[in-house]
MMTF fields as JSON, N, C-alpha, C and O atoms, coordinates in Angstrom:
{
  "mmtfVersion": "1.0.0",
  "mmtfProducer": "UNKNOWN",
  "numBonds": 359,
  "numAtoms": 360,
  "numGroups": 90,
  "numChains": 1,
  "numModels": 1,
  "chainsPerModel": [1],
  "groupsPerChain": [90],
  "chainIdList": ["A"],
  "bondAtomList": [4, 2, 8, 6, 12, 10, 16, 14, 20, 18, 24, 22, 28, 26, 32, 30, 36, 34, 40, 38, 44, 42, 48, 46, 52, 50, 56, 54, 60, 58, 64, 62, 68, 66, 72, 70, 76, 74, 80, 78, 84, 82, 88, 86, 92, 90, 96, 94, 100, 98, 104, 102, 108, 106, 112, 110, 116, 114, 120, 118, 124, 122, 128, 126, 132, 130, 136, 134, 140, 138, 144, 142, 148, 146, 152, 150, 156, 154, 160, 158, 164, 162, 168, 166, 172, 170, 176, 174, 180, 178, 184, 182, 188, 186, 192, 190, 196, 194, 200, 198, 204, 202, 208, 206, 212, 210, 216, 214, 220, 218, 224, 222, 228, 226, 232, 230, 236, 234, 240, 238, 244, 242, 248, 246, 252, 250, 256, 254, 260, 258, 264, 262, 268, 266, 272, 270, 276, 274, 280, 278, 284, 282, 288, 286, 292, 290, 296, 294, 300, 298, 304, 302, 308, 306, 312, 310, 316, 314, 320, 318, 324, 322, 328, 326, 332, 330, 336, 334, 340, 338, 344, 342, 348, 346, 352, 350, 356, 354],
  "bondOrderList": [1, 1, 1, 1, 1, 1, 1, 1, 1, 1, 1, 1, 1, 1, 1, 1, 1, 1, 1, 1, 1, 1, 1, 1, 1, 1, 1, 1, 1, 1, 1, 1, 1, 1, 1, 1, 1, 1, 1, 1, 1, 1, 1, 1, 1, 1, 1, 1, 1, 1, 1, 1, 1, 1, 1, 1, 1, 1, 1, 1, 1, 1, 1, 1, 1, 1, 1, 1, 1, 1, 1, 1, 1, 1, 1, 1, 1, 1, 1, 1, 1, 1, 1, 1, 1, 1, 1, 1, 1],
  "groupList": [{"groupName": "MET", "atomNameList": ["N", "CA", "C", "O"], "elementList": ["N", "C", "C", "O"], "formalChargeList": [0, 0, 0, 0], "bondAtomList": [1, 0, 2, 1, 3, 2], "bondOrderList": [1, 1, 2], "singleLetterCode": "M", "chemCompType": "L-PEPTIDE LINKING"}, {"groupName": "THR", "atomNameList": ["N", "CA", "C", "O"], "elementList": ["N", "C", "C", "O"], "formalChargeList": [0, 0, 0, 0], "bondAtomList": [1, 0, 2, 1, 3, 2], "bondOrderList": [1, 1, 2], "singleLetterCode": "T", "chemCompType": "L-PEPTIDE LINKING"}, {"groupName": "ASN", "atomNameList": ["N", "CA", "C", "O"], "elementList": ["N", "C", "C", "O"], "formalChargeList": [0, 0, 0, 0], "bondAtomList": [1, 0, 2, 1, 3, 2], "bondOrderList": [1, 1, 2], "singleLetterCode": "N", "chemCompType": "L-PEPTIDE LINKING"}, {"groupName": "SER", "atomNameList": ["N", "CA", "C", "O"], "elementList": ["N", "C", "C", "O"], "formalChargeList": [0, 0, 0, 0], "bondAtomList": [1, 0, 2, 1, 3, 2], "bondOrderList": [1, 1, 2], "singleLetterCode": "S", "chemCompType": "L-PEPTIDE LINKING"}, {"groupName": "ILE", "atomNameList": ["N", "CA", "C", "O"], "elementList": ["N", "C", "C", "O"], "formalChargeList": [0, 0, 0, 0], "bondAtomList": [1, 0, 2, 1, 3, 2], "bondOrderList": [1, 1, 2], "singleLetterCode": "I", "chemCompType": "L-PEPTIDE LINKING"}, {"groupName": "PRO", "atomNameList": ["N", "CA", "C", "O"], "elementList": ["N", "C", "C", "O"], "formalChargeList": [0, 0, 0, 0], "bondAtomList": [1, 0, 2, 1, 3, 2], "bondOrderList": [1, 1, 2], "singleLetterCode": "P", "chemCompType": "L-PEPTIDE LINKING"}, {"groupName": "GLY", "atomNameList": ["N", "CA", "C", "O"], "elementList": ["N", "C", "C", "O"], "formalChargeList": [0, 0, 0, 0], "bondAtomList": [1, 0, 2, 1, 3, 2], "bondOrderList": [1, 1, 2], "singleLetterCode": "G", "chemCompType": "PEPTIDE LINKING"}, {"groupName": "TYR", "atomNameList": ["N", "CA", "C", "O"], "elementList": ["N", "C", "C", "O"], "formalChargeList": [0, 0, 0, 0], "bondAtomList": [1, 0, 2, 1, 3, 2], "bondOrderList": [1, 1, 2], "singleLetterCode": "Y", "chemCompType": "L-PEPTIDE LINKING"}, {"groupName": "GLN", "atomNameList": ["N", "CA", "C", "O"], "elementList": ["N", "C", "C", "O"], "formalChargeList": [0, 0, 0, 0], "bondAtomList": [1, 0, 2, 1, 3, 2], "bondOrderList": [1, 1, 2], "singleLetterCode": "Q", "chemCompType": "L-PEPTIDE LINKING"}, {"groupName": "PHE", "atomNameList": ["N", "CA", "C", "O"], "elementList": ["N", "C", "C", "O"], "formalChargeList": [0, 0, 0, 0], "bondAtomList": [1, 0, 2, 1, 3, 2], "bondOrderList": [1, 1, 2], "singleLetterCode": "F", "chemCompType": "L-PEPTIDE LINKING"}, {"groupName": "LYS", "atomNameList": ["N", "CA", "C", "O"], "elementList": ["N", "C", "C", "O"], "formalChargeList": [0, 0, 0, 0], "bondAtomList": [1, 0, 2, 1, 3, 2], "bondOrderList": [1, 1, 2], "singleLetterCode": "K", "chemCompType": "L-PEPTIDE LINKING"}, {"groupName": "ARG", "atomNameList": ["N", "CA", "C", "O"], "elementList": ["N", "C", "C", "O"], "formalChargeList": [0, 0, 0, 0], "bondAtomList": [1, 0, 2, 1, 3, 2], "bondOrderList": [1, 1, 2], "singleLetterCode": "R", "chemCompType": "L-PEPTIDE LINKING"}, {"groupName": "LEU", "atomNameList": ["N", "CA", "C", "O"], "elementList": ["N", "C", "C", "O"], "formalChargeList": [0, 0, 0, 0], "bondAtomList": [1, 0, 2, 1, 3, 2], "bondOrderList": [1, 1, 2], "singleLetterCode": "L", "chemCompType": "L-PEPTIDE LINKING"}, {"groupName": "HIS", "atomNameList": ["N", "CA", "C", "O"], "elementList": ["N", "C", "C", "O"], "formalChargeList": [0, 0, 0, 0], "bondAtomList": [1, 0, 2, 1, 3, 2], "bondOrderList": [1, 1, 2], "singleLetterCode": "H", "chemCompType": "L-PEPTIDE LINKING"}, {"groupName": "ALA", "atomNameList": ["N", "CA", "C", "O"], "elementList": ["N", "C", "C", "O"], "formalChargeList": [0, 0, 0, 0], "bondAtomList": [1, 0, 2, 1, 3, 2], "bondOrderList": [1, 1, 2], "singleLetterCode": "A", "chemCompType": "L-PEPTIDE LINKING"}, {"groupName": "GLU", "atomNameList": ["N", "CA", "C", "O"], "elementList": ["N", "C", "C", "O"], "formalChargeList": [0, 0, 0, 0], "bondAtomList": [1, 0, 2, 1, 3, 2], "bondOrderList": [1, 1, 2], "singleLetterCode": "E", "chemCompType": "L-PEPTIDE LINKING"}, {"groupName": "VAL", "atomNameList": ["N", "CA", "C", "O"], "elementList": ["N", "C", "C", "O"], "formalChargeList": [0, 0, 0, 0], "bondAtomList": [1, 0, 2, 1, 3, 2], "bondOrderList": [1, 1, 2], "singleLetterCode": "V", "chemCompType": "L-PEPTIDE LINKING"}, {"groupName": "ASP", "atomNameList": ["N", "CA", "C", "O"], "elementList": ["N", "C", "C", "O"], "formalChargeList": [0, 0, 0, 0], "bondAtomList": [1, 0, 2, 1, 3, 2], "bondOrderList": [1, 1, 2], "singleLetterCode": "D", "chemCompType": "L-PEPTIDE LINKING"}, {"groupName": "TRP", "atomNameList": ["N", "CA", "C", "O"], "elementList": ["N", "C", "C", "O"], "formalChargeList": [0, 0, 0, 0], "bondAtomList": [1, 0, 2, 1, 3, 2], "bondOrderList": [1, 1, 2], "singleLetterCode": "W", "chemCompType": "L-PEPTIDE LINKING"}],
  "groupTypeList": [0, 1, 2, 3, 4, 4, 5, 2, 6, 7, 3, 0, 0, 2, 4, 8, 1, 9, 4, 10, 11, 8, 11, 10, 12, 13, 6, 12, 2, 8, 14, 15, 12, 14, 11, 11, 14, 6, 16, 6, 12, 11, 9, 4, 11, 15, 12, 15, 8, 6, 10, 5, 1, 12, 11, 0, 17, 10, 16, 2, 8, 16, 12, 8, 12, 9, 6, 10, 1, 12, 6, 5, 16, 17, 18, 11, 5, 10, 4, 15, 15, 1, 16, 14, 13, 15, 15, 8, 10, 10],
  "groupIdList": [1, 2, 3, 4, 5, 6, 7, 8, 9, 10, 11, 12, 13, 14, 15, 16, 17, 18, 19, 20, 21, 22, 23, 24, 25, 26, 27, 28, 29, 30, 31, 32, 33, 34, 35, 36, 37, 38, 39, 40, 41, 42, 43, 44, 45, 46, 47, 48, 49, 50, 51, 52, 53, 54, 55, 56, 57, 58, 59, 60, 61, 62, 63, 64, 65, 66, 67, 68, 69, 70, 71, 72, 73, 74, 75, 76, 77, 78, 79, 80, 81, 82, 83, 84, 85, 86, 87, 88, 89, 90],
  "secStructList": [7, 7, 7, 3, 3, 7, 4, 4, 4, 7, 3, 3, 7, 7, 2, 2, 2, 2, 2, 2, 2, 2, 2, 2, 2, 6, 6, 7, 7, 2, 2, 2, 2, 2, 2, 2, 2, 6, 1, 7, 2, 2, 2, 2, 2, 2, 2, 2, 6, 6, 7, 1, 7, 7, 7, 2, 2, 2, 2, 2, 2, 2, 2, 2, 6, 6, 6, 7, 7, 7, 7, 7, 7, 7, 7, 1, 7, 7, 2, 2, 2, 2, 2, 2, 2, 2, 2, 2, 2, 7],
  "xCoordList": [0.846, 0.0, 0.892, 1.921, 0.507, 1.312, 0.841, -0.174, 1.586, 1.168, -0.147, -0.37, -1.013, -2.293, -2.094, -1.279, -2.827, -2.809, -4.132, -5.202, -4.05, -5.247, -5.354, -4.375, -6.496, -6.747, -5.671, -4.974, -5.568, -4.712, -3.225, -2.419, -2.864, -1.465, -0.786, 0.415, -1.508, -0.901, -0.758, -1.601, 0.288, 0.413, 0.526, 0.964, 0.129, 0.131, 0.707, 0.263, 1.69, 2.292, 1.355, 0.797, 1.194, 0.407, 1.117, 2.344, 0.348, 0.921, 1.847, 2.936, 1.418, 2.26, 3.594, 4.616, 3.603, 4.851, 5.734, 6.94, 5.142, 5.897, 6.531, 7.718, 5.74, 6.237, 7.38, 8.414, 7.191, 8.218, 9.52, 10.607, 9.4, 10.596, 11.292, 12.515, 10.523, 11.114, 11.776, 12.857, 11.127, 11.694, 13.056, 14.018, 13.118, 14.378, 15.432, 16.607, 15.016, 15.952, 16.578, 17.736, 15.816, 16.3, 16.942, 17.301, 17.084, 17.756, 17.022, 17.645, 15.696, 14.893, 14.268, 13.892, 14.16, 13.343, 11.931, 11.696, 11.009, 9.621, 9.462, 8.685, 10.175, 10.068, 10.577, 9.982, 11.672, 12.216, 11.263, 11.058, 10.684, 9.717, 8.512, 8.046, 8.011, 6.855, 7.168, 6.355, 8.344, 8.728, 8.826, 8.304, 9.481, 9.647, 8.319, 8.127, 7.401, 6.105, 5.111, 4.08, 5.41, 4.488, 3.294, 2.208, 3.497, 2.436, 2.977, 4.168, 2.107, 2.521, 3.171, 2.945, 3.976, 4.615, 3.575, 3.741, 2.507, 1.436, 0.852, 0.556, 0.688, 0.151, 1.07, 0.593, 2.379, 3.331, 3.256, 3.267, 3.18, 3.079, 1.812, 1.849, 0.699, -0.572, -0.528, -1.052, 0.091, 0.215, 1.031, 0.622, 2.18, 3.042, 2.453, 2.829, 1.541, 0.903, -0.358, -0.995, -0.718, -1.845, -3.206, -4.185, -3.295, -4.606, -5.537, -5.175, -6.73, -7.619, -8.25, -8.706, -8.288, -8.876, -7.851, -7.467, -7.418, -6.467, -6.904, -7.576, -6.525, -6.851, -6.008, -4.781, -6.687, -5.989, -5.044, -3.98, -5.413, -4.52, -3.194, -2.139, -3.252, -2.019, -1.21, 0.019, -1.909, -1.201, -0.461, 0.691, -1.126, -0.485, 0.717, 1.7, 0.659, 1.805, 3.029, 4.141, 2.818, 3.925, 4.373, 5.568, 3.425, 3.762, 4.519, 5.413, 4.165, 4.796, 6.287, 7.036, 6.726, 8.166, 8.92, 10.109, 8.218, 8.819, 8.331, 8.462, 7.767, 7.34, 6.082, 5.89, 5.226, 3.996, 2.791, 2.926, 1.608, 0.356, -0.731, -0.618, -1.777, -2.914, -3.694, -3.762, -4.271, -5.103, -5.776, -5.427, -6.728, -7.418, -6.466, -5.615, -6.637, -5.788, -6.675, -7.597, -6.4, -7.103, -6.553, -5.363, -7.391, -6.91, -7.562, -7.09, -8.626, -9.289, -8.606, -8.35, -8.312, -7.672, -8.635, -9.851, -8.078, -8.906, -9.489, -8.899, -10.634, -11.326, -10.435, -10.416, -9.696, -8.836, -7.77, -7.467, -7.202, -6.18, -6.766, -6.125, -7.99, -8.643, -8.924, -8.681, -9.429, -9.728, -8.443, -8.409, -7.396, -6.12, -5.572, -5.044, -5.694, -5.206, -5.991, -5.403, -7.299, -8.138, -7.82, -7.832, -7.532, -7.202, -5.864, -5.682, -4.929, -3.637, -3.759, -2.941, -4.763, -4.976, -5.435, -5.214, -6.077, -6.645, -5.592, -5.908],
  "yCoordList": [-1.171, 0.0, 1.235, 1.258, 2.251, 3.461, 4.47, 4.269, 5.559, 6.617, 7.209, 7.351, 7.553, 8.157, 9.632, 10.301, 10.128, 11.554, 12.127, 11.617, 13.173, 13.799, 15.194, 15.684, 15.848, 17.115, 18.179, 18.203, 19.052, 20.231, 19.891, 20.668, 18.751, 18.404, 17.852, 17.58, 17.677, 17.09, 15.59, 14.981, 14.992, 13.541, 12.947, 13.607, 11.704, 11.037, 9.641, 8.901, 9.288, 7.967, 6.938, 7.162, 5.82, 4.725, 4.126, 4.167, 3.576, 2.955, 1.812, 1.674, 0.989, -0.148, 0.297, -0.346, 1.383, 1.91, 2.43, 2.18, 3.152, 3.681, 2.549, 2.602, 1.526, 0.422, -0.298, -0.579, -0.591, -1.321, -0.508, -1.051, 0.786, 1.641, 1.715, 1.604, 1.901, 1.998, 0.679, 0.672, -0.417, -1.724, -1.896, -2.341, -1.536, -1.679, -0.697, -1.049, 0.54, 1.536, 1.076, 1.384, 0.343, -0.147, -1.529, -2.128, -2.032, -3.312, -4.511, -5.482, -4.45, -5.547, -6.356, -5.806, -7.665, -8.447, -8.512, -8.048, -9.08, -9.094, -9.858, -9.442, -10.952, -11.747, -10.962, -11.025, -10.226, -9.421, -8.297, -8.01, -7.666, -6.595, -7.149, -6.542, -8.286, -8.906, -9.199, -8.925, -9.754, -10.101, -8.845, -8.815, -7.82, -6.579, -5.879, -5.277, -5.963, -5.293, -6.142, -5.637, -7.41, -8.287, -8.708, -8.936, -8.813, -9.269, -10.456, -10.759, -11.116, -12.266, -11.873, -10.783, -12.781, -12.574, -12.391, -11.552, -13.17, -13.042, -11.624, -11.064, -11.051, -9.698, -8.705, -7.849, -8.813, -7.904, -8.058, -7.069, -9.286, -9.52, -8.894, -8.244, -9.087, -8.511, -6.988, -6.33, -6.428, -4.981, -4.414, -3.442, -5.019, -4.525, -4.762, -4.086, -5.707, -5.973, -5.135, -5.211, -4.337, -3.424, -4.045, -3.596, -5.066, -5.661, -4.552, -3.798, -4.449, -3.325, -3.379, -2.352, -4.55, -4.654, -5.25, -6.413, -4.446, -4.873, -4.296, -3.266, -4.951, -4.431, -3.194, -3.225, -2.111, -0.854, -0.952, -0.333, -1.717, -1.83, -2.479, -2.087, -3.475, -4.117, -3.213, -3.193, -2.46, -1.501, -0.503, -0.163, -0.035, 0.91, 0.295, 0.992, -0.985, -1.643, -1.555, -1.323, -1.74, -1.679, -0.228, 0.063, 0.673, 2.082, 2.683, 3.508, 2.274, 2.837, 2.531, 3.272, 1.463, 1.179, 2.285, 2.502, 2.98, 4.039, 5.432, 6.4, 5.512, 6.8, 7.374, 8.59, 6.533, 6.986, 6.277, 5.274, 6.804, 6.186, 6.594, 7.625, 5.792, 6.146, 7.279, 7.377, 8.117, 9.19, 9.936, 9.749, 10.772, 11.54, 12.536, 13.139, 12.686, 13.585, 14.464, 13.972, 15.755, 16.659, 16.443, 16.654, 16.031, 15.822, 16.766, 16.905, 17.406, 18.349, 19.703, 20.192, 20.306, 21.624, 22.658, 22.555, 23.635, 24.73, 25.499, 25.545, 26.094, 26.82, 27.921, 28.132, 28.626, 29.706, 29.163, 29.789, 28.005, 27.404, 26.985, 27.139, 26.452, 26.029, 27.225, 27.167, 28.298, 29.507, 30.073, 30.437, 30.15, 30.691, 29.813, 30.326, 28.533, 27.612, 27.803, 27.827, 27.938, 28.139, 29.472, 29.564, 30.51, 31.812, 31.771, 32.478, 30.966, 30.838, 30.178, 30.428, 29.349, 28.672, 29.647, 29.408, 30.752, 31.704, 32.519, 33.358],
  "zCoordList": [0.0, 0.0, 0.0, 0.675, -0.745, -0.818, 0.206, 0.872, 0.328, 1.243, 0.772, -0.43, 1.704, 1.378, 1.071, 1.706, 0.114, -0.184, 0.295, -0.041, 1.069, 1.583, 0.988, 0.426, 1.088, 0.408, 0.623, 1.637, -0.372, -0.314, -0.288, 0.224, -0.83, -0.964, 0.281, 0.245, 1.374, 2.564, 2.343, 1.684, 2.879, 2.764, 4.159, 5.101, 4.269, 5.56, 5.356, 4.478, 6.164, 6.049, 6.675, 7.749, 5.996, 6.546, 7.747, 7.838, 8.661, 9.85, 9.458, 10.014, 8.499, 8.137, 7.552, 7.794, 6.789, 6.24, 7.361, 7.373, 8.302, 9.439, 10.246, 10.566, 10.574, 11.395, 10.686, 11.291, 9.424, 8.682, 8.612, 8.81, 8.331, 8.272, 9.619, 9.696, 10.677, 12.012, 12.413, 13.001, 12.096, 12.425, 11.76, 12.387, 10.484, 9.753, 10.252, 10.359, 10.559, 11.092, 12.406, 12.69, 13.197, 14.484, 14.384, 15.398, 13.158, 12.945, 13.5, 13.928, 13.496, 14.037, 12.91, 11.875, 13.117, 12.199, 12.786, 13.902, 12.042, 12.497, 13.811, 14.67, 13.98, 15.208, 16.42, 17.496, 16.246, 17.354, 17.728, 18.907, 16.717, 16.985, 17.735, 18.7, 17.3, 17.96, 19.429, 20.311, 19.679, 21.054, 21.912, 23.027, 21.409, 22.189, 22.455, 23.512, 21.49, 21.642, 22.432, 22.875, 22.61, 23.329, 22.502, 23.035, 21.188, 20.283, 19.489, 19.547, 18.757, 17.974, 16.655, 16.13, 16.138, 14.843, 13.75, 12.865, 13.808, 12.812, 12.818, 11.762, 14.013, 14.105, 13.39, 12.646, 13.608, 12.958, 11.442, 10.709, 10.984, 9.534, 8.97, 7.925, 9.655, 9.193, 9.23, 8.331, 10.26, 10.382, 9.226, 8.592, 8.951, 7.877, 6.49, 5.533, 6.377, 5.089, 4.887, 3.837, 5.893, 5.75, 5.964, 5.368, 6.801, 7.096, 7.591, 8.494, 7.006, 7.341, 8.724, 9.226, 9.356, 10.686, 11.645, 11.519, 12.593, 13.618, 14.957, 15.006, 16.027, 17.361, 17.649, 17.557, 17.996, 18.254, 19.44, 19.432, 20.458, 21.614, 21.233, 21.731, 20.348, 19.905, 18.983, 19.044, 18.124, 17.266, 18.149, 17.88, 19.202, 20.12, 20.836, 21.09, 21.163, 21.792, 20.894, 21.367, 19.602, 18.645, 18.464, 18.511, 18.259, 18.048, 19.234, 19.048, 20.44, 21.633, 21.707, 22.344, 21.073, 21.019, 20.28, 20.516, 19.388, 18.593, 19.012, 18.264, 20.222, 20.762, 20.143, 20.159, 19.602, 18.943, 19.522, 20.222, 19.228, 19.628, 18.642, 17.979, 18.546, 17.699, 18.349, 19.574, 17.534, 18.055, 16.924, 15.758, 17.251, 16.213, 15.555, 16.208, 14.254, 13.481, 12.617, 11.967, 12.607, 11.706, 10.307, 10.072, 9.387, 8.028, 7.036, 5.908, 7.437, 6.543, 6.647, 7.747, 5.509, 5.562, 6.132, 5.969, 6.788, 7.304, 6.13, 5.05, 6.345, 5.273, 4.702, 3.489, 5.565, 5.082, 4.131, 3.115, 4.458, 3.609, 2.272, 1.232, 2.298, 1.07, 0.173, -1.032, 0.745, -0.027, -0.619, -1.795, 0.179, -0.303, -1.433, -2.42, -1.291, -2.325, -3.623, -4.704, -3.522, -4.705, -5.377, -6.605, -4.579, -5.16, -5.882, -6.874, -5.412, -6.075, -7.442, -8.328, -7.617, -8.897, -9.979, -11.166, -9.568, -10.547, -11.225, -12.068]
}
């Protein structure tokens, strides 16, 4: 799965891309990451493959190893930014 593109040119990295990159940056294989996070190897594989339904508590266990957690994110551009962007197109 590629990075998602959201309105007004903002981009957002997918969780599976983030996890895989962080795992490799820290020199971990999937089994080591699973052990450190306290989740199963199958869960890590499913997470990195982009399975659409995963337990949020387990995702957070993995993310917390890298100083992150799931939470609400503003993805819609503010009205002022949208108006300014549209005016630049003219």
